[in-house]
C-alpha positions in Angstrom: 5.4 -2.3 34.2 3.7 1.0 34.7 6.7 2.1 36.0 9.0 1.6 33.5 7.0 2.8 30.3 5.3 5.7 32.4 8.4 7.4 32.4 9.0 7.2 28.8 5.8 8.6 27.7 6.4 11.8 30.2 9.7 12.2 28.7 8.6 12.2 25.2 5.5 14.6 25.5 8.0 16.7 27.4 10.3 16.3 24.4 7.3 17.4 21.8 6.3 20.3 24.0 10.3 21.6 23.6 10.0 20.4 20.4 7.1 23.0 19.7 8.3 25.6 21.9 11.6 25.7 19.4 8.9 26.3 16.4 7.1 28.9 18.8 10.3 30.9 18.7 10.8 31.2 15.2 6.9 32.3 14.6 7.7 34.8 17.6 10.6 36.6 16.1 8.9 36.7 12.4 9.2 40.6 10.6 6.8 41.9 8.2 10.0 42.1 5.9 9.4 38.1 6.1 6.1 37.3 4.2 8.2 39.1 0.9 10.3 36.2 1.4 7.3 33.9 1.5 5.9 35.1 -1.5 8.6 35.4 -3.8 9.3 31.6 -3.2 5.7 30.6 -4.1 5.9 32.9 -7.3 9.1 30.8 -8.8 7.2 27.4 -9.5 4.2 29.3 -10.6 6.1 31.7 -13.0 8.2 28.3 -14.2 4.2 26.4 -14.9 2.9 29.5 -16.9 6.3 29.9 -18.9 7.3 26.7 -19.6 4.7 24.3 -19.0 1.5 26.2 -20.5 4.0 28.8 -22.8 6.1 25.9 -24.2 3.4 23.2 -23.4 1.6 25.4 -26.2 4.2 23.8 -29.0 4.6 20.0 -27.1 1.3 19.4 -27.0 -0.2 16.3 -25.2 2.3 13.6 -23.5 1.9 9.8 -23.7 3.2 8.4 -20.1 4.4 4.8 -19.6 1.4 3.8 -18.6 -0.3 4.6 -21.4 -1.9 7.5 -20.1 -2.1 11.2 -22.1 -2.2 14.1 -20.2 -1.7 17.8 -21.6 1.8 18.8 -20.7 0.8 21.4 -18.2 -0.9 18.7 -15.9 2.6 16.8 -16.6 4.4 20.0 -15.5 2.4 21.2 -12.5 3.3 18.0 -10.6 6.6 18.8 -10.4 6.6 22.0 -9.7 4.4 21.4 -6.4 7.5 18.9 -5.3 9.7 21.9 -6.3 7.8 24.3 -4.5 7.7 22.1 -1.0 11.3 21.0 -1.8 12.5 25.0 -1.7 10.4 26.4 1.2 11.4 23.5 3.0 15.7 23.9 2.1 15.2 27.7 2.6 14.5 27.6 5.9 17.2 24.1 7.3 19.9 25.6 5.1 20.9 29.8 4.7 18.5 30.5 7.7 19.5 27.3 10.1 23.3 27.7 9.6 22.8 31.4 10.2 21.9 30.8 13.6 24.0 28.1 14.1 27.1 29.4 13.0 26.8 33.1 13.5 23.9 34.0 15.5 24.5 31.4 18.3 20.9 30.6 18.8 21.0 26.7 20.1 23.9 27.6 22.2 20.9 29.4 24.0 18.9 27.1 23.9 20.8 24.0 24.9 21.3 25.7 28.7 17.6 24.7 29.0 16.2 21.4 29.1 16.0 21.6 25.0 17.7 18.8 23.7 19.6 18.3 20.0 17.6 16.2 18.5 14.2 18.6 19.8 16.1 21.3 18.1 16.3 19.9 15.0 12.6 18.7 15.6 11.1 22.1 16.1 13.2 23.3 13.0 11.9 21.3 11.0 8.5 21.7 12.2 9.2 25.5 11.8 10.1 24.9 8.0 7.2 22.7 7.5 5.0 26.2 8.1 7.0 27.5 4.9 6.7 24.3 2.6 2.8 23.5 3.7 2.2 27.4 2.9 3.8 27.0 -0.9 1.8 23.5 -1.3 -1.6 24.4 -0.3 -1.2 27.5 -2.9 0.3 25.8 -5.4 -2.5 23.2 -5.2 -5.2 25.6 -5.5 -3.4 27.1 -8.5 -3.4 23.5 -10.3 -7.5 23.2 -9.2 -8.2 26.7 -10.3 -6.4 25.7 -13.8 -8.2 22.5 -14.2 -4.9 20.8 -13.5 -6.4 18.3 -11.4 -9.6 17.8 -9.3 -10.6 19.3 -5.9 -10.3 15.9 -5.0 -6.9 14.9 -6.0 -5.7 17.7 -5.1 -6.7 17.3 -1.2 -4.9 13.6 -1.5 -1.5 15.6 -3.0 -1.3 17.8 0.2 -0.1 15.3 2.8 2.3 14.1 -0.1 3.5 17.5 -0.8 4.0 17.8 3.2 6.4 14.7 3.1 8.5 15.6 0.5 9.0 19.2 2.7 10.1 17.0 5.5 12.4 15.1 3.4 14.3 17.8 2.0 14.1 19.7 5.4 15.9 17.1 7.4 18.3 16.8 4.4 18.7 20.1 4.4 19.6 20.7 7.9 21.9 17.6 8.1 23.7 19.3 4.9 23.7 22.5 7.0 25.7 21.1 9.7 29.0 20.0 7.4 29.1 23.8 5.6 31.8 26.0 6.7 31.0 29.5 5.6 28.4 30.3 3.1 30.3 29.9 0.0 29.5 26.1 0.6 26.2 26.8 -0.1 26.9 27.4 -3.8 27.5 23.8 -4.3 24.2 23.3 -2.8 22.3 25.7 -4.9 23.5 23.8 -7.8 22.5 20.5 -7.1 19.3 21.8 -6.1 19.3 23.4 -9.2 20.4 20.3 -11.0 18.0 18.3 -9.1 14.8 20.7 -10.3 16.0 20.1 -14.1 16.8 16.4 -13.8 13.9 14.4 -11.7 11.1 14.1 -14.6 9.8 17.8 -14.1 9.7 18.5 -18.0 10.7 15.7 -19.4 9.8 11.8 -18.8 12.4 10.0 -17.6 12.4 7.2 -20.2 13.7 10.1 -22.5 17.1 10.0 -20.8 19.8 7.6 -21.7 19.5 4.7 -19.8 22.6 5.7 -17.7 21.3 8.5 -16.7 18.0 7.5 -16.2 19.1 5.4 -13.5 21.0 8.3 -11.5 17.6 10.4 -12.3 15.2 7.5 -10.6 16.7 7.4 -6.9 16.9 11.4 -6.5 15.1 12.6 -3.7 13.0 15.0 -6.2 12.2 12.5 -8.8 10.8 10.5 -6.3 9.0 12.9 -4.8 7.9 14.0 -8.5 6.5 10.5 -9.6 4.8 10.4 -5.7 2.7 13.9 -6.1 2.1 13.2 -10.3 0.6 9.8 -9.4 -1.8 11.3 -7.1 -3.2 14.3 -8.9 -2.6 12.9 -12.7 -2.2 9.7 -13.4 -3.8 7.6 -10.3 -1.6 6.4 -7.4 -0.4 2.7 -7.0 2.1 0.3 -5.6 4.9 2.5 -7.0 3.6 5.6 -4.7 3.8 3.2 -1.4 7.7 2.8 -2.2 7.9 6.6 -3.1 6.6 7.3 0.7 8.8 4.4 2.3 11.7 6.1 0.4 10.6 10.0 1.5 10.3 8.7 5.0 13.7 7.2 4.9 15.3 10.5 4.0 13.3 11.9 6.6 14.7 9.6 9.6 18.1 9.7 8.6 18.1 13.5 8.3 17.4 14.1 11.2 19.2 11.4 13.0 22.2 13.3 10.9 21.4 16.8 12.0 21.0 16.0 15.8 23.9 14.1 16.0 25.8 16.2 14.0 24.6 19.7 16.3 25.2 17.4 19.6 28.9 17.5 18.2 29.5 21.3 17.6 27.3 22.8 19.9 28.2 20.2 23.1 31.7 20.6 22.7 
């Protein structure tokens, strides 16, 4: 029994170390100008919160949610901006940067000459992307607490949820990037990302949409992410948030599986 199980454990530990090595390579390759990119990614959702959440919120007033909770408009918008921030940070690393490394820099061709496998590359790149998404989430939660839009305890509880959102979108972004043929294909992804941002319960409840459109909105990954974070930071978590977690875990697993398989086909010809 030991002889059967032990090699698997050793192999798993080795895969973990190799995945971490891929992420460490990205840390070592950082340049000073990269931090400007990081800051810009955090400022975008913050500006939306201040302009629409606070500015337009002064005209909108309070909102009554389907569960009967009455919340201020900034408190309604802020969790959506947090989820969108985690999405943006993860997608930025696992789309443009990932595609450039694979297609033009040929970085992964060299890595595959080592014992590192395609799945381990995908996992390492996803872990690196989550470093960026985690920074965005932590900073934005600090802003929410500072503005009185949520409590410190709820912010701490929402942090793992925001990290999970980043993992899900990072895995999906990496999988989609393996199907891209050129930089022009990313225009479609940018349009899809912005559509999700506008129509995922970010600025109005999903109940405000016609029934047919509402069904489409409610099955999108960003809507499920917004509902998860909003439930923790504003309305209180319930069974629907458990379903949101399972949904995002499924998206993460599917994205990783597709990305690693596609990388194997593209790089191991």
